[in-house]
Rosetta silent file (secondary structure, phi, psi, omega in degrees, C-alpha in Angstrom):
SEQUENCE: MDFEKYRNFTVADFAEDEQFWRWFMEQNDECAPIWQELIAALPEKKEIILEARNKMEMLCQMGIFPDFL
SCORE:     score description
SCORE:     0.000 S_00000001
   1 L     0.000  137.760  179.168    0.000    0.000    0.000 S_00000001
   2 L   -86.071  106.611 -177.231    1.283    3.454   -0.865 S_00000001
   3 H   -80.276  -13.313 -177.922    1.273    5.375    2.392 S_00000001
   4 H   -59.190  -33.429 -179.203    2.461    8.597    0.786 S_00000001
   5 H   -62.708  -22.561 -178.383   -1.093    9.528   -0.155 S_00000001
   6 H   -92.171   -6.651 -174.851   -1.852    9.660    3.580 S_00000001
   7 L   -54.539  -40.859 -177.303    1.112   11.836    4.552 S_00000001
   8 L  -105.333   13.929 -179.457   -0.900   15.077    4.442 S_00000001
   9 L   -66.565  142.024  173.505   -4.287   13.618    5.402 S_00000001
  10 L  -102.303  178.416  175.465   -6.348   15.423    8.001 S_00000001
  11 H   -56.563  -46.522 -179.454   -9.054   13.955   10.221 S_00000001
  12 H   -61.263  -39.301  179.206  -11.612   14.954    7.585 S_00000001
  13 H   -62.736  -45.901  178.443   -9.583   13.298    4.818 S_00000001
  14 H   -63.201  -40.586 -177.822   -9.431    9.990    6.695 S_00000001
  15 H   -68.654  -12.107  177.457  -13.138   10.231    7.509 S_00000001
  16 L  -109.356    0.178 -176.153  -13.856   10.538    3.764 S_00000001
  17 L   -85.174  124.380 -176.120  -11.420    7.846    2.586 S_00000001
  18 H   -61.223  -44.796  179.554  -13.128    4.713    1.256 S_00000001
  19 H   -61.746  -41.054 -179.809  -10.326    2.314    2.265 S_00000001
  20 H   -64.642  -42.761  178.183  -10.264    3.752    5.775 S_00000001
  21 H   -62.047  -43.919 -178.873  -14.057    3.411    6.094 S_00000001
  22 H   -61.683  -41.847  176.525  -13.970   -0.181    4.895 S_00000001
  23 H   -62.273  -45.349 -179.098  -11.323   -1.008    7.480 S_00000001
  24 H   -60.799  -45.809 -176.230  -13.328    0.786   10.148 S_00000001
  25 H   -72.873  -38.064 -175.607  -16.601   -0.951    9.266 S_00000001
  26 H   -85.608  -33.275 -179.510  -15.197   -4.428    8.755 S_00000001
  27 L    44.898   45.055 -177.739  -12.605   -4.410   11.546 S_00000001
  28 L  -100.026  162.468 -176.964  -11.190   -7.585   10.095 S_00000001
  29 L   -67.557  -23.318 -179.401   -7.798   -9.148   10.585 S_00000001
  30 L   -70.026  -38.337 -177.264   -7.000   -8.823    6.888 S_00000001
  31 L   -85.980  -30.806 -173.929   -7.167   -5.017    6.899 S_00000001
  32 H   -53.272  -44.505 -179.131   -5.749   -4.320   10.351 S_00000001
  33 H   -60.728  -30.701  179.902   -2.076   -4.877    9.432 S_00000001
  34 H   -61.672  -45.372 -177.353   -2.316   -2.303    6.651 S_00000001
  35 H   -76.528  -29.009  173.438   -3.311    0.439    9.072 S_00000001
  36 H   -66.531  -39.137  176.846   -0.810   -0.717   11.670 S_00000001
  37 H   -65.317  -39.498  178.762    1.851   -0.457    8.964 S_00000001
  38 H   -60.951  -45.132  179.184    0.639    3.037    8.090 S_00000001
  39 H   -64.178  -36.674  176.983    0.996    4.129   11.707 S_00000001
  40 H   -67.400  -38.932 -178.902    4.477    2.579   11.805 S_00000001
  41 H   -75.709  -33.294 -177.833    5.434    4.345    8.551 S_00000001
  42 L  -131.216   69.551 -174.679    3.816    7.662    9.523 S_00000001
  43 H   -58.664  -23.191  179.085    3.708    7.732   13.338 S_00000001
  44 H   -68.402  -12.345 -179.997    2.724   11.395   13.284 S_00000001
  45 H   -91.548   -5.732 -175.510   -0.663   10.267   11.879 S_00000001
  46 H   -57.057  -50.217 -178.612   -1.571    8.056   14.842 S_00000001
  47 H   -65.144  -37.563  179.104   -3.519   10.731   16.731 S_00000001
  48 H   -65.589  -41.034  177.762   -5.208   11.915   13.546 S_00000001
  49 H   -63.141  -43.365  178.585   -6.261    8.340   12.746 S_00000001
  50 H   -63.227  -40.642  177.301   -7.676    7.919   16.251 S_00000001
  51 H   -63.981  -41.234  179.433   -9.579   11.195   15.925 S_00000001
  52 H   -63.463  -42.066  177.345  -10.943   10.094   12.546 S_00000001
  53 H   -61.244  -41.464  178.014  -12.124    6.786   14.027 S_00000001
  54 H   -61.916  -42.955  178.676  -13.875    8.684   16.818 S_00000001
  55 H   -62.099  -42.843 -179.362  -15.555   10.949   14.253 S_00000001
  56 H   -66.631  -37.095  176.178  -16.660    7.933   12.239 S_00000001
  57 H   -61.668  -42.492  178.484  -18.070    6.251   15.344 S_00000001
  58 H   -63.653  -42.842  178.588  -20.139    9.366   16.038 S_00000001
  59 H   -61.588  -43.185  178.938  -21.369    9.443   12.434 S_00000001
  60 H   -62.267  -42.182  179.564  -22.363    5.765   12.611 S_00000001
  61 H   -62.200  -29.487  178.825  -24.245    6.338   15.846 S_00000001
  62 L   -88.588   -0.337  179.927  -26.196    9.093   14.075 S_00000001
  63 L    77.748   22.542 -179.298  -26.881    6.772   11.137 S_00000001
  64 L  -103.747  120.152 -179.423  -24.698    8.744    8.748 S_00000001
  65 L  -131.705  149.977  178.798  -22.639    6.678    6.287 S_00000001
  66 L   -69.187  156.805 -178.081  -20.772    7.645    3.126 S_00000001
  67 L   -62.211  -28.419 -175.291  -22.380    6.863   -0.235 S_00000001
  68 L   -77.004   -5.623  177.931  -19.673    4.378   -1.210 S_00000001
  69 L   -90.125    0.000    0.000  -20.645    1.919    1.545 S_00000001
Protein backbone atom coordinates (compact mmCIF):
# COMPACT_ATOMS: atom_id res chain seq x y z
CA MET A 1 0.00 0.00 0.00
CA ASP A 2 1.28 3.45 -0.87
CA PHE A 3 1.27 5.37 2.39
CA GLU A 4 2.46 8.60 0.79
CA LYS A 5 -1.09 9.53 -0.15
CA TYR A 6 -1.85 9.66 3.58
CA ARG A 7 1.11 11.84 4.55
CA ASN A 8 -0.90 15.08 4.44
CA PHE A 9 -4.29 13.62 5.40
CA THR A 10 -6.35 15.42 8.00
CA VAL A 11 -9.05 13.95 10.22
CA ALA A 12 -11.61 14.95 7.59
CA ASP A 13 -9.58 13.30 4.82
CA PHE A 14 -9.43 9.99 6.69
CA ALA A 15 -13.14 10.23 7.51
CA GLU A 16 -13.86 10.54 3.76
CA ASP A 17 -11.42 7.85 2.59
CA GLU A 18 -13.13 4.71 1.26
CA GLN A 19 -10.33 2.31 2.26
CA PHE A 20 -10.26 3.75 5.78
CA TRP A 21 -14.06 3.41 6.09
CA ARG A 22 -13.97 -0.18 4.89
CA TRP A 23 -11.32 -1.01 7.48
CA PHE A 24 -13.33 0.79 10.15
CA MET A 25 -16.60 -0.95 9.27
CA GLU A 26 -15.20 -4.43 8.76
CA GLN A 27 -12.61 -4.41 11.55
CA ASN A 28 -11.19 -7.59 10.09
CA ASP A 29 -7.80 -9.15 10.58
CA GLU A 30 -7.00 -8.82 6.89
CA CYS A 31 -7.17 -5.02 6.90
CA ALA A 32 -5.75 -4.32 10.35
CA PRO A 33 -2.08 -4.88 9.43
CA ILE A 34 -2.32 -2.30 6.65
CA TRP A 35 -3.31 0.44 9.07
CA GLN A 36 -0.81 -0.72 11.67
CA GLU A 37 1.85 -0.46 8.96
CA LEU A 38 0.64 3.04 8.09
CA ILE A 39 1.00 4.13 11.71
CA ALA A 40 4.48 2.58 11.81
CA ALA A 41 5.43 4.35 8.55
CA LEU A 42 3.82 7.66 9.52
CA PRO A 43 3.71 7.73 13.34
CA GLU A 44 2.72 11.39 13.28
CA LYS A 45 -0.66 10.27 11.88
CA LYS A 46 -1.57 8.06 14.84
CA GLU A 47 -3.52 10.73 16.73
CA ILE A 48 -5.21 11.91 13.55
CA ILE A 49 -6.26 8.34 12.75
CA LEU A 50 -7.68 7.92 16.25
CA GLU A 51 -9.58 11.19 15.93
CA ALA A 52 -10.94 10.09 12.55
CA ARG A 53 -12.12 6.79 14.03
CA ASN A 54 -13.88 8.68 16.82
CA LYS A 55 -15.55 10.95 14.25
CA MET A 56 -16.66 7.93 12.24
CA GLU A 57 -18.07 6.25 15.34
CA MET A 58 -20.14 9.37 16.04
CA LEU A 59 -21.37 9.44 12.43
CA CYS A 60 -22.36 5.77 12.61
CA GLN A 61 -24.25 6.34 15.85
CA MET A 62 -26.20 9.09 14.08
CA GLY A 63 -26.88 6.77 11.14
CA ILE A 64 -24.70 8.74 8.75
CA PHE A 65 -22.64 6.68 6.29
CA PRO A 66 -20.77 7.64 3.13
CA ASP A 67 -22.38 6.86 -0.23
CA PHE A 68 -19.67 4.38 -1.21
CA LEU A 69 -20.64 1.92 1.54
